[in-house]
N, CA, C and O atoms as a Maestro MAE file, in Angstrom:
{
 s_m_m2io_version
 :::
 2.0.0
}

f_m_ct {
 s_m_title
 :::
 protein
 m_atom[220] {
  # First column is atom index #
  i_m_mmod_type
  r_m_x_coord
  r_m_y_coord
  r_m_z_coord
  i_m_residue_number
  s_m_chain_name
  s_m_pdb_residue_name
  s_m_pdb_atom_name
  i_m_atomic_number
  :::
  1 25 -16.485 -17.558 15.530 1 A "MET " " N  " 7
  2 3 -15.813 -18.118 15.867 1 A "MET " " CA " 6
  3 2 -15.643 -17.167 17.353 1 A "MET " " C  " 6
  4 15 -15.906 -15.973 17.496 1 A "MET " " O  " 8
  5 25 -15.010 -18.334 18.574 2 A "GLN " " N  " 7
  6 3 -15.075 -17.130 19.824 2 A "GLN " " CA " 6
  7 2 -13.715 -17.313 20.315 2 A "GLN " " C  " 6
  8 15 -13.360 -16.742 21.346 2 A "GLN " " O  " 8
  9 25 -12.812 -18.178 19.558 3 A "SER " " N  " 7
  10 3 -11.277 -18.338 19.998 3 A "SER " " CA " 6
  11 2 -10.637 -17.489 18.648 3 A "SER " " C  " 6
  12 15 -11.090 -17.268 17.525 3 A "SER " " O  " 8
  13 25 -9.646 -17.211 19.177 4 A "ASP " " N  " 7
  14 3 -8.052 -16.705 17.994 4 A "ASP " " CA " 6
  15 2 -7.848 -17.652 17.128 4 A "ASP " " C  " 6
  16 15 -7.781 -17.309 15.947 4 A "ASP " " O  " 8
  17 25 -7.716 -18.902 17.428 5 A "ASN " " N  " 7
  18 3 -7.120 -20.163 16.851 5 A "ASN " " CA " 6
  19 2 -8.398 -20.909 15.641 5 A "ASN " " C  " 6
  20 15 -9.498 -21.416 15.859 5 A "ASN " " O  " 8
  21 25 -7.642 -20.680 14.380 6 A "LEU " " N  " 7
  22 3 -8.859 -21.288 13.456 6 A "LEU " " CA " 6
  23 2 -8.414 -22.991 13.285 6 A "LEU " " C  " 6
  24 15 -7.252 -23.381 13.174 6 A "LEU " " O  " 8
  25 25 -9.392 -23.695 13.294 7 A "PRO " " N  " 7
  26 3 -9.241 -25.196 13.054 7 A "PRO " " CA " 6
  27 2 -8.069 -25.819 11.991 7 A "PRO " " C  " 6
  28 15 -7.914 -25.399 10.844 7 A "PRO " " O  " 8
  29 25 -7.624 -26.433 12.343 8 A "GLY " " N  " 7
  30 3 -6.359 -26.770 10.873 8 A "GLY " " CA " 6
  31 2 -7.268 -27.588 9.799 8 A "GLY " " C  " 6
  32 15 -6.761 -27.510 8.680 8 A "GLY " " O  " 8
  33 25 -8.084 -28.107 9.816 9 A "ASP " " N  " 7
  34 3 -9.237 -28.606 8.566 9 A "ASP " " CA " 6
  35 2 -9.589 -27.596 7.891 9 A "ASP " " C  " 6
  36 15 -9.612 -27.530 6.662 9 A "ASP " " O  " 8
  37 25 -10.021 -26.355 9.021 10 A "TYR " " N  " 7
  38 3 -10.651 -25.349 8.236 10 A "TYR " " CA " 6
  39 2 -9.506 -24.705 7.222 10 A "TYR " " C  " 6
  40 15 -9.887 -24.685 6.051 10 A "TYR " " O  " 8
  41 25 -8.628 -24.355 7.372 11 A "VAL " " N  " 7
  42 3 -7.319 -23.645 7.179 11 A "VAL " " CA " 6
  43 2 -6.942 -24.586 5.908 11 A "VAL " " C  " 6
  44 15 -6.849 -24.020 4.819 11 A "VAL " " O  " 8
  45 25 -6.762 -25.719 5.966 12 A "SER " " N  " 7
  46 3 -6.237 -26.844 4.954 12 A "SER " " CA " 6
  47 2 -7.376 -26.761 3.934 12 A "SER " " C  " 6
  48 15 -6.947 -26.636 2.787 12 A "SER " " O  " 8
  49 25 -8.653 -26.795 4.031 13 A "GLY " " N  " 7
  50 3 -9.818 -26.563 3.081 13 A "GLY " " CA " 6
  51 2 -9.893 -25.109 2.307 13 A "GLY " " C  " 6
  52 15 -10.157 -25.007 1.109 13 A "GLY " " O  " 8
  53 25 -9.596 -23.917 3.256 14 A "PHE " " N  " 7
  54 3 -9.542 -22.636 2.457 14 A "PHE " " CA " 6
  55 2 -8.448 -22.683 1.547 14 A "PHE " " C  " 6
  56 15 -8.591 -22.271 0.396 14 A "PHE " " O  " 8
  57 25 -7.091 -23.268 2.062 15 A "VAL " " N  " 7
  58 3 -5.834 -22.988 1.379 15 A "VAL " " CA " 6
  59 2 -6.258 -24.513 -0.086 15 A "VAL " " C  " 6
  60 15 -5.783 -24.231 -1.187 15 A "VAL " " O  " 8
  61 25 -6.682 -25.260 -0.054 16 A "ASP " " N  " 7
  62 3 -7.143 -25.937 -1.255 16 A "ASP " " CA " 6
  63 2 -7.841 -25.270 -2.045 16 A "ASP " " C  " 6
  64 15 -7.574 -25.196 -3.245 16 A "ASP " " O  " 8
  65 25 -8.647 -24.798 -1.601 17 A "GLY " " N  " 7
  66 3 -9.558 -23.822 -2.501 17 A "GLY " " CA " 6
  67 2 -9.343 -22.870 -3.101 17 A "GLY " " C  " 6
  68 15 -9.680 -22.685 -4.271 17 A "GLY " " O  " 8
  69 25 -8.666 -22.007 -2.304 18 A "GLU " " N  " 7
  70 3 -8.462 -20.367 -2.543 18 A "GLU " " CA " 6
  71 2 -6.848 -19.821 -2.479 18 A "GLU " " C  " 6
  72 15 -6.567 -18.625 -2.413 18 A "GLU " " O  " 8
  73 25 -5.861 -20.894 -2.511 19 A "GLY " " N  " 7
  74 3 -4.458 -20.534 -1.867 19 A "GLY " " CA " 6
  75 2 -4.077 -20.885 -3.244 19 A "GLY " " C  " 6
  76 15 -4.760 -21.229 -4.209 19 A "GLY " " O  " 8
  77 25 -2.410 -20.654 -3.041 20 A "CYS " " N  " 7
  78 3 -1.376 -21.085 -3.923 20 A "CYS " " CA " 6
  79 2 -0.137 -20.954 -3.560 20 A "CYS " " C  " 6
  80 15 0.291 -19.905 -3.078 20 A "CYS " " O  " 8
  81 25 0.820 -22.355 -3.812 21 A "PHE " " N  " 7
  82 3 1.906 -21.909 -3.695 21 A "PHE " " CA " 6
  83 2 2.879 -22.207 -4.803 21 A "PHE " " C  " 6
  84 15 2.662 -23.199 -5.499 21 A "PHE " " O  " 8
  85 25 4.136 -21.305 -5.085 22 A "TYR " " N  " 7
  86 3 4.797 -21.059 -6.340 22 A "TYR " " CA " 6
  87 2 6.264 -20.501 -5.983 22 A "TYR " " C  " 6
  88 15 6.581 -19.697 -5.106 22 A "TYR " " O  " 8
  89 25 7.119 -21.219 -6.997 23 A "LEU " " N  " 7
  90 3 8.595 -20.806 -6.804 23 A "LEU " " CA " 6
  91 2 8.798 -19.693 -7.900 23 A "LEU " " C  " 6
  92 15 8.359 -19.945 -9.022 23 A "LEU " " O  " 8
  93 25 9.278 -18.766 -7.731 24 A "ALA " " N  " 7
  94 3 9.911 -17.767 -8.637 24 A "ALA " " CA " 6
  95 2 11.487 -18.117 -8.997 24 A "ALA " " C  " 6
  96 15 12.280 -18.077 -8.056 24 A "ALA " " O  " 8
  97 25 11.910 -18.410 -10.126 25 A "TYR " " N  " 7
  98 3 13.202 -18.186 -10.574 25 A "TYR " " CA " 6
  99 2 13.745 -16.997 -11.117 25 A "TYR " " C  " 6
  100 15 13.273 -16.278 -11.997 25 A "TYR " " O  " 8
  101 25 15.045 -16.857 -10.329 26 A "ARG " " N  " 7
  102 3 15.552 -15.586 -11.101 26 A "ARG " " CA " 6
  103 2 17.058 -16.108 -11.305 26 A "ARG " " C  " 6
  104 15 17.427 -17.069 -10.629 26 A "ARG " " O  " 8
  105 25 18.063 -15.417 -12.347 27 A "SER " " N  " 7
  106 3 19.180 -15.380 -12.394 27 A "SER " " CA " 6
  107 2 19.930 -14.055 -12.822 27 A "SER " " C  " 6
  108 15 19.460 -13.507 -13.819 27 A "SER " " O  " 8
  109 25 20.884 -13.530 -12.300 28 A "GLU " " N  " 7
  110 3 21.179 -12.608 -12.584 28 A "GLU " " CA " 6
  111 2 22.604 -12.120 -12.084 28 A "GLU " " C  " 6
  112 15 22.991 -12.692 -11.066 28 A "GLU " " O  " 8
  113 25 23.524 -11.079 -12.668 29 A "ASN " " N  " 7
  114 3 25.104 -10.778 -12.614 29 A "ASN " " CA " 6
  115 2 24.794 -9.707 -11.827 29 A "ASN " " C  " 6
  116 15 23.933 -8.879 -12.125 29 A "ASN " " O  " 8
  117 25 25.548 -9.683 -10.700 30 A "LYS " " N  " 7
  118 3 25.702 -8.760 -9.882 30 A "LYS " " CA " 6
  119 2 26.378 -7.111 -10.536 30 A "LYS " " C  " 6
  120 15 26.019 -5.951 -10.333 30 A "LYS " " O  " 8
  121 25 27.282 -7.600 -11.219 31 A "LEU " " N  " 7
  122 3 28.264 -6.731 -11.756 31 A "LEU " " CA " 6
  123 2 28.175 -7.126 -13.396 31 A "LEU " " C  " 6
  124 15 28.144 -8.294 -13.785 31 A "LEU " " O  " 8
  125 25 28.151 -6.324 -14.008 32 A "ASN " " N  " 7
  126 3 28.554 -6.557 -15.512 32 A "ASN " " CA " 6
  127 2 30.052 -6.712 -16.012 32 A "ASN " " C  " 6
  128 15 30.363 -6.273 -17.119 32 A "ASN " " O  " 8
  129 25 30.856 -7.258 -15.299 33 A "ARG " " N  " 7
  130 3 32.081 -7.371 -15.729 33 A "ARG " " CA " 6
  131 2 32.583 -8.949 -16.235 33 A "ARG " " C  " 6
  132 15 31.849 -9.877 -15.895 33 A "ARG " " O  " 8
  133 25 33.471 -9.178 -16.812 34 A "PRO " " N  " 7
  134 3 33.743 -10.468 -17.277 34 A "PRO " " CA " 6
  135 2 34.092 -11.412 -15.725 34 A "PRO " " C  " 6
  136 15 34.540 -10.995 -14.656 34 A "PRO " " O  " 8
  137 25 33.690 -12.772 -16.126 35 A "ASN " " N  " 7
  138 3 34.193 -13.491 -15.020 35 A "ASN " " CA " 6
  139 2 33.500 -13.349 -13.668 35 A "ASN " " C  " 6
  140 15 33.824 -13.928 -12.631 35 A "ASN " " O  " 8
  141 25 32.759 -12.716 -13.796 36 A "GLN " " N  " 7
  142 3 32.051 -12.391 -12.370 36 A "GLN " " CA " 6
  143 2 30.989 -13.533 -12.408 36 A "GLN " " C  " 6
  144 15 30.617 -14.076 -13.448 36 A "GLN " " O  " 8
  145 25 30.558 -13.826 -11.193 37 A "PRO " " N  " 7
  146 3 29.677 -15.207 -10.840 37 A "PRO " " CA " 6
  147 2 28.290 -14.577 -11.333 37 A "PRO " " C  " 6
  148 15 27.991 -13.383 -11.362 37 A "PRO " " O  " 8
  149 25 27.491 -15.724 -11.726 38 A "LYS " " N  " 7
  150 3 26.108 -15.771 -12.205 38 A "LYS " " CA " 6
  151 2 25.239 -16.000 -10.764 38 A "LYS " " C  " 6
  152 15 25.390 -17.085 -10.201 38 A "LYS " " O  " 8
  153 25 24.389 -15.058 -10.198 39 A "TYR " " N  " 7
  154 3 23.785 -15.995 -9.091 39 A "TYR " " CA " 6
  155 2 22.553 -16.418 -9.267 39 A "TYR " " C  " 6
  156 15 21.866 -15.606 -9.887 39 A "TYR " " O  " 8
  157 25 21.869 -17.650 -8.869 40 A "PHE " " N  " 7
  158 3 20.291 -18.118 -8.905 40 A "PHE " " CA " 6
  159 2 19.632 -17.918 -7.939 40 A "PHE " " C  " 6
  160 15 20.208 -18.258 -6.905 40 A "PHE " " O  " 8
  161 25 18.531 -17.456 -7.789 41 A "ARG " " N  " 7
  162 3 17.697 -17.388 -6.719 41 A "ARG " " CA " 6
  163 2 16.367 -18.197 -7.116 41 A "ARG " " C  " 6
  164 15 15.965 -18.260 -8.278 41 A "ARG " " O  " 8
  165 25 15.766 -18.773 -6.089 42 A "TRP " " N  " 7
  166 3 14.536 -19.380 -6.434 42 A "TRP " " CA " 6
  167 2 13.979 -18.357 -5.177 42 A "TRP " " C  " 6
  168 15 14.835 -18.076 -4.337 42 A "TRP " " O  " 8
  169 25 12.641 -17.789 -4.986 43 A "THR " " N  " 7
  170 3 11.708 -17.308 -4.055 43 A "THR " " CA " 6
  171 2 10.510 -18.158 -3.676 43 A "THR " " C  " 6
  172 15 9.710 -18.496 -4.549 43 A "THR " " O  " 8
  173 25 10.357 -18.509 -2.432 44 A "PRO " " N  " 7
  174 3 8.927 -19.267 -2.587 44 A "PRO " " CA " 6
  175 2 7.920 -18.524 -2.220 44 A "PRO " " C  " 6
  176 15 8.171 -17.756 -1.292 44 A "PRO " " O  " 8
  177 25 6.631 -18.497 -2.737 45 A "TYR " " N  " 7
  178 3 5.379 -17.396 -2.130 45 A "TYR " " CA " 6
  179 2 4.756 -18.208 -2.103 45 A "TYR " " C  " 6
  180 15 4.889 -19.308 -2.640 45 A "TYR " " O  " 8
  181 25 3.566 -17.622 -1.158 46 A "PHE " " N  " 7
  182 3 2.143 -18.031 -0.967 46 A "PHE " " CA " 6
  183 2 1.322 -17.009 -0.899 46 A "PHE " " C  " 6
  184 15 1.540 -15.870 -0.488 46 A "PHE " " O  " 8
  185 25 0.184 -17.568 -1.405 47 A "ALA " " N  " 7
  186 3 -0.865 -16.485 -2.250 47 A "ALA " " CA " 6
  187 2 -2.106 -16.776 -1.706 47 A "ALA " " C  " 6
  188 15 -2.310 -17.989 -1.754 47 A "ALA " " O  " 8
  189 25 -3.057 -16.123 -1.185 48 A "SER " " N  " 7
  190 3 -4.399 -16.742 -1.158 48 A "SER " " CA " 6
  191 2 -5.496 -15.491 -1.329 48 A "SER " " C  " 6
  192 15 -5.338 -14.557 -0.543 48 A "SER " " O  " 8
  193 25 -6.198 -15.427 -1.941 49 A "VAL " " N  " 7
  194 3 -7.235 -14.272 -2.258 49 A "VAL " " CA " 6
  195 2 -8.661 -15.024 -2.409 49 A "VAL " " C  " 6
  196 15 -8.837 -16.085 -3.006 49 A "VAL " " O  " 8
  197 25 -9.748 -14.167 -1.670 50 A "LEU " " N  " 7
  198 3 -10.909 -14.240 -2.071 50 A "LEU " " CA " 6
  199 2 -11.555 -13.978 -3.240 50 A "LEU " " C  " 6
  200 15 -11.160 -13.042 -3.934 50 A "LEU " " O  " 8
  201 25 -12.599 -14.732 -3.620 51 A "ARG " " N  " 7
  202 3 -13.577 -14.119 -4.577 51 A "ARG " " CA " 6
  203 2 -14.089 -13.069 -4.596 51 A "ARG " " C  " 6
  204 15 -13.905 -12.663 -3.448 51 A "ARG " " O  " 8
  205 25 -14.926 -11.898 -5.420 52 A "PRO " " N  " 7
  206 3 -15.634 -11.035 -5.070 52 A "PRO " " CA " 6
  207 2 -16.743 -11.420 -4.404 52 A "PRO " " C  " 6
  208 15 -17.209 -10.838 -3.425 52 A "PRO " " O  " 8
  209 25 -17.249 -12.565 -5.009 53 A "LYS " " N  " 7
  210 3 -18.616 -12.827 -4.073 53 A "LYS " " CA " 6
  211 2 -18.760 -13.405 -2.728 53 A "LYS " " C  " 6
  212 15 -19.894 -13.477 -2.254 53 A "LYS " " O  " 8
  213 25 -17.278 -14.020 -1.744 54 A "TYR " " N  " 7
  214 3 -17.347 -14.056 -0.814 54 A "TYR " " CA " 6
  215 2 -16.810 -12.953 0.003 54 A "TYR " " C  " 6
  216 15 -16.468 -13.351 1.116 54 A "TYR " " O  " 8
  217 25 -16.633 -11.732 -0.189 55 A "ARG " " N  " 7
  218 3 -15.838 -10.580 0.033 55 A "ARG " " CA " 6
  219 2 -17.171 -9.872 1.141 55 A "ARG " " C  " 6
  220 15 -17.013 -8.773 1.672 55 A "ARG " " O  " 8
  :::
 }
 m_bond[219] {
  # First column is bond index #
  i_m_from
  i_m_to
  i_m_order
  :::
  1 1 2 1
  2 2 3 1
  3 3 4 2
  4 3 5 1
  5 5 6 1
  6 6 7 1
  7 7 8 2
  8 7 9 1
  9 9 10 1
  10 10 11 1
  11 11 12 2
  12 11 13 1
  13 13 14 1
  14 14 15 1
  15 15 16 2
  16 15 17 1
  17 17 18 1
  18 18 19 1
  19 19 20 2
  20 19 21 1
  21 21 22 1
  22 22 23 1
  23 23 24 2
  24 23 25 1
  25 25 26 1
  26 26 27 1
  27 27 28 2
  28 27 29 1
  29 29 30 1
  30 30 31 1
  31 31 32 2
  32 31 33 1
  33 33 34 1
  34 34 35 1
  35 35 36 2
  36 35 37 1
  37 37 38 1
  38 38 39 1
  39 39 40 2
  40 39 41 1
  41 41 42 1
  42 42 43 1
  43 43 44 2
  44 43 45 1
  45 45 46 1
  46 46 47 1
  47 47 48 2
  48 47 49 1
  49 49 50 1
  50 50 51 1
  51 51 52 2
  52 51 53 1
  53 53 54 1
  54 54 55 1
  55 55 56 2
  56 55 57 1
  57 57 58 1
  58 58 59 1
  59 59 60 2
  60 59 61 1
  61 61 62 1
  62 62 63 1
  63 63 64 2
  64 63 65 1
  65 65 66 1
  66 66 67 1
  67 67 68 2
  68 67 69 1
  69 69 70 1
  70 70 71 1
  71 71 72 2
  72 71 73 1
  73 73 74 1
  74 74 75 1
  75 75 76 2
  76 75 77 1
  77 77 78 1
  78 78 79 1
  79 79 80 2
  80 79 81 1
  81 81 82 1
  82 82 83 1
  83 83 84 2
  84 83 85 1
  85 85 86 1
  86 86 87 1
  87 87 88 2
  88 87 89 1
  89 89 90 1
  90 90 91 1
  91 91 92 2
  92 91 93 1
  93 93 94 1
  94 94 95 1
  95 95 96 2
  96 95 97 1
  97 97 98 1
  98 98 99 1
  99 99 100 2
  100 99 101 1
  101 101 102 1
  102 102 103 1
  103 103 104 2
  104 103 105 1
  105 105 106 1
  106 106 107 1
  107 107 108 2
  108 107 109 1
  109 109 110 1
  110 110 111 1
  111 111 112 2
  112 111 113 1
  113 113 114 1
  114 114 115 1
  115 115 116 2
  116 115 117 1
  117 117 118 1
  118 118 119 1
  119 119 120 2
  120 119 121 1
  121 121 122 1
  122 122 123 1
  123 123 124 2
  124 123 125 1
  125 125 126 1
  126 126 127 1
  127 127 128 2
  128 127 129 1
  129 129 130 1
  130 130 131 1
  131 131 132 2
  132 131 133 1
  133 133 134 1
  134 134 135 1
  135 135 136 2
  136 135 137 1
  137 137 138 1
  138 138 139 1
  139 139 140 2
  140 139 141 1
  141 141 142 1
  142 142 143 1
  143 143 144 2
  144 143 145 1
  145 145 146 1
  146 146 147 1
  147 147 148 2
  148 147 149 1
  149 149 150 1
  150 150 151 1
  151 151 152 2
  152 151 153 1
  153 153 154 1
  154 154 155 1
  155 155 156 2
  156 155 157 1
  157 157 158 1
  158 158 159 1
  159 159 160 2
  160 159 161 1
  161 161 162 1
  162 162 163 1
  163 163 164 2
  164 163 165 1
  165 165 166 1
  166 166 167 1
  167 167 168 2
  168 167 169 1
  169 169 170 1
  170 170 171 1
  171 171 172 2
  172 171 173 1
  173 173 174 1
  174 174 175 1
  175 175 176 2
  176 175 177 1
  177 177 178 1
  178 178 179 1
  179 179 180 2
  180 179 181 1
  181 181 182 1
  182 182 183 1
  183 183 184 2
  184 183 185 1
  185 185 186 1
  186 186 187 1
  187 187 188 2
  188 187 189 1
  189 189 190 1
  190 190 191 1
  191 191 192 2
  192 191 193 1
  193 193 194 1
  194 194 195 1
  195 195 196 2
  196 195 197 1
  197 197 198 1
  198 198 199 1
  199 199 200 2
  200 199 201 1
  201 201 202 1
  202 202 203 1
  203 203 204 2
  204 203 205 1
  205 205 206 1
  206 206 207 1
  207 207 208 2
  208 207 209 1
  209 209 210 1
  210 210 211 1
  211 211 212 2
  212 211 213 1
  213 213 214 1
  214 214 215 1
  215 215 216 2
  216 215 217 1
  217 217 218 1
  218 218 219 1
  219 219 220 2
  :::
 }
}
């Protein structure tokens, strides 16, 4: 490709075949004392990995 921009259909096809979106859930207490609030956290992730035969 000559330009720095990838077509949207190429990117969406690549992500559909090789990509993954997921959420990680975590709960924690900041301090181990009575009556301390418990924190809940959702972290979004995106991963894309090429299989060895395409590298």
